[in-house]
C-alpha positions in Angstrom: -150.0 118.7 12.8 -146.1 120.8 13.6 -146.2 122.9 17.0 -144.5 125.8 17.3 -144.1 129.1 19.2 -147.0 132.0 19.2 -145.2 135.6 19.5 -141.7 133.5 20.3 -142.2 132.0 23.9 -145.4 130.9 24.6 -146.9 127.5 23.7 -146.8 125.8 20.7 -149.2 125.5 18.2 -150.3 123.7 15.8 -150.2 123.7 12.2 -152.2 122.4 9.5 -150.9 121.0 6.6 -152.6 123.7 4.4 -150.8 126.1 6.5 -147.6 124.2 5.8 -148.1 124.2 2.8 -148.6 128.1 2.1 -146.1 128.7 4.5 -143.5 126.9 1.5 -144.9 129.1 -0.6 -144.0 132.3 1.2 -140.8 130.8 1.7 -140.1 130.1 -1.8 -142.5 133.2 -3.8 -141.4 136.1 -1.2 -143.9 138.2 -0.2 -147.7 138.1 -1.8 -151.1 138.8 -1.0 -154.2 136.4 -0.9 -154.5 135.9 -4.2 -150.5 135.3 -4.8 -151.1 132.8 -2.4 -154.2 131.3 -4.4 -151.9 131.1 -7.4 -148.7 129.4 -6.3 -150.5 127.0 -4.6 -151.6 125.3 -7.6 -154.2 124.3 -6.7 -158.3 125.3 -6.3 -159.2 126.8 -3.0 -161.4 129.3 -2.3 -160.6 133.2 -1.5 -161.9 133.1 1.8 -160.0 129.9 2.6 -156.5 131.2 2.3 -157.5 134.9 3.2 -158.2 132.9 6.8 -155.1 130.9 6.9 -153.5 133.6 5.9 -154.5 135.6 8.8 -154.6 132.4 11.1 -150.3 132.3 10.1 -150.2 136.1 11.5 -152.0 135.8 14.1 -150.1 132.8 15.3 -146.5 135.2 14.7 -145.4 133.7 11.9 -146.4 136.1 9.0 -145.9 139.6 8.8 -148.1 141.7 7.0 -149.0 145.2 5.9 -151.5 146.9 4.0 -151.0 148.4 0.4 -154.5 149.5 -1.0 -157.1 147.3 -0.2 -155.5 143.9 0.7 -152.9 142.7 3.2 -149.2 141.8 1.5 -147.8 139.1 3.7 -144.4 137.8 4.5 -142.3 134.9 6.3 -141.8 136.5 10.3 -139.6 133.5 10.3 -137.1 132.6 8.4 -137.1 128.4 7.2 -134.2 128.0 9.7 -135.9 129.4 12.5 -138.9 127.4 11.9 -137.1 124.5 11.5 -135.1 125.5 15.1 -138.0 126.1 16.8 -140.0 123.4 15.4 -136.7 120.5 16.3 -136.9 122.3 20.4 -140.3 121.5 20.7 -140.7 117.9 19.3 -137.6 117.6 22.2 -138.4 119.9 24.8 -141.2 117.7 24.4 -139.6 114.3 25.4 -136.9 115.7 27.7 -136.5 118.3 30.7 -133.9 120.9 30.2 -131.4 118.5 32.4 -132.0 115.6 31.0 -131.6 117.5 27.3 -128.2 119.4 28.5 -127.1 116.3 30.4 -127.4 113.8 27.3 -126.4 115.9 24.9 -123.3 117.7 26.5 -121.6 113.4 26.8 -122.9 112.8 23.7 -120.9 115.7 22.0 -118.5 114.8 24.5 -117.7 111.2 23.3 -117.8 111.6 19.5 -116.0 115.5 19.7 -113.7 117.6 21.7 -114.1 120.6 18.8 -118.0 120.6 18.9 -117.6 120.6 22.6 -115.9 123.5 22.3 -117.8 125.8 20.1 -120.7 124.5 22.5 -119.2 126.2 25.7 -118.3 129.1 23.9 -122.5 128.9 22.2 -123.3 128.8 26.2 -121.1 131.7 27.5 -122.6 134.2 24.3 -125.9 132.9 25.3 -125.0 134.0 28.8 -123.7 137.6 28.0 -126.6 138.4 25.8 -129.6 138.0 28.2 -127.2 139.6 31.1 -127.4 142.7 28.4 -131.2 142.0 28.7 -131.5 141.9 32.6 -129.7 145.5 32.9 -130.6 148.4 32.0 
């Protein structure tokens, strides 16, 4: 199973194979209701199964939804790149402490590419400024 964050910052939530297939469908085809997703999946699934899966993905913070007449229209709350970024971060964080991760990253990048190390330093400065703006009212 693939771990993800619910509501950007809490504990990872596992994704099952059908949830992954539904997310792929939404990313590929854009927004849709339960019937749209069933048709796009291309395999026989009960309406209630897909409805429950979409609802779970919504509750995990991966899908957004809006009401249209009697049905919800679902769309991706995260881009595929954002999802991949979170998944990679979850995977790495499961193996290393943040301090060890940063130390290894800086060492590896410094040995291979000084320009990339400069880019990393710029990203750190930008992140610090972003965090400072959030703290100050």
